[in-house]
Steps between C-alpha positions, in 0.01 A plus 500: 500500500453510116115548487383840404173490695444515863375199687308437831576167673303397809667153551765619740534476888725669757525385856182309460313801364360534143708716281400661163778623269457784236785532265623631171855548359554800724334427840414220722241545776392244764181550691371294810119532488464298832730736688296820441594527131860570603737592217783250601749585224556753223789426277654714223607225274721712289706621807453183701394732775247394770331799632291381790664429842459155647500460884797277581319374819132477415362300199161585354224315682128518575418744772178563694293816526618695799870367471792745518609593158861561600527145674379341166667737255689289247591800262374559153222739416170494711201729473339654810121579537344688680788598736865439574504505886209340694231727617129528566253699284122527560517205749684288253844350609718500195795258518875572454564598129138450430324202353646428158855373567404188697197354316489270199388668173324313222716505188439468125719567198401658168666579170415731204695660221652757731598327816463218749313577825468360840164583680493473880166524692416510870233618731538705818485345845464827700409742230197396262686521165579297194850554373657437169867529405598464132867451412581542127819431314529610142647242249791729412504740801769590756224594746208355677174652623302435818134627500311502831119508520294512811110481528316592820239223548385648836235749586719791630786704356839344585828679566821323391857534406697291237881466515720291264795371699792380287820405693792552270848359489762766530868541510714793654494788268163407329297817427142582593329738245176680608302788366571843657321534832502544877580195705401434861673271751239272653729232652878513559787334677634859547817687412548532129168337420316796643273560794132416506291794383779664304412635158750564216531544128589161344773371479709723736429448874653757744667337785682623817796716439353687204574221244252320275486136394383382169222256568494388140825306538468152650737429785669175590367247748779588738320828567259330735220744432138522382233759431153547356446826319207619303529713173236738406562577130474863385282424206408219261484134560717315734791292360827350614798337348793302655835475308802295559837702540653637180190521292443131507166304508198698624141430621230775476136536608217724360198537720162628405366822657319303772840451664580838656848436660779251561609330816874439520610211713879505505654217704884497513572224749299662770150369520501122588846488336352520144638671193269638251285788379127515450357773290126513537224701325208570744162652436527719825702603798526418781519119406291409804135512389349636823758787487430567133123511562570754774724704275252487202741327291349145468327387179119440503292266304116501488275193519498316168762732362851409366844640558779456244883557519794370305880476511757418237843346567772528232853375473761718321870580516734786416364798696694673775194728578139415449250787447183327423327160445198502258210273501633343170801381688722765350796626704600872468838603644866545426 
């Protein structure tokens, strides 16, 4: 690609769904507005590295409210609101993974001197909200930004959670980099993936026999294991990075202060036979809304008020240890 400016192209389709492509000379992003605004592909063009995992058995498709997310999960990056797991809150039955991932979003593209942008808009089915997601790619940037905005159009305060759920392609020996913090095992196939309720200092997980396992090292699919751990950072904003072995290509994420922790879904051939890692910033924990409300960790938005949050995704290479990701897309490490 020789052009120096980013472009937005809405003339594409994938598996019968409208696709919008944002690209510059460094990155190429494909979004499916009709499939919940899913990020289908994120390619580091210089490295020829596709970062988003694609389900080999399920293609992107239109799903209905109330459908099982797992049974329709085609991979890529989805956004969950207002819960991960189905629950009931104040008499409202909230479906699996919330009500953003399986509804069509209205899309429009825009350009100015700094960037191209894709705006996605949708209303709530269960919750009375108006939602906006704005995805921005600078003309000469190695990073992209996603801004979330929610407005309560109802007459009572609303509790909610937001979780950004990117499924990432990995290889054995890939490295997960997180800020210092305490992790908790919420789900596990057992053994060296920890036991439910166990807490430890990331990344060293104590296991039976007095040994410890480095949870930051990606295992091979032959391990037949899976786990869901939640990281509570010690201080500062949540971030993560994933690097290929030997200091190769890397992908990092910065999250605004609304995101208080990170859910780590590590699937090494165990759950449904898949192989991927999902590194997810969440605005609260537990990631089931009814439990977060009970624990006092849910977000709340008053009538006619707005909530804002942002993430930044950046492609890089050459770091064996990542210490920080900044809002400007700068990577700090060694």
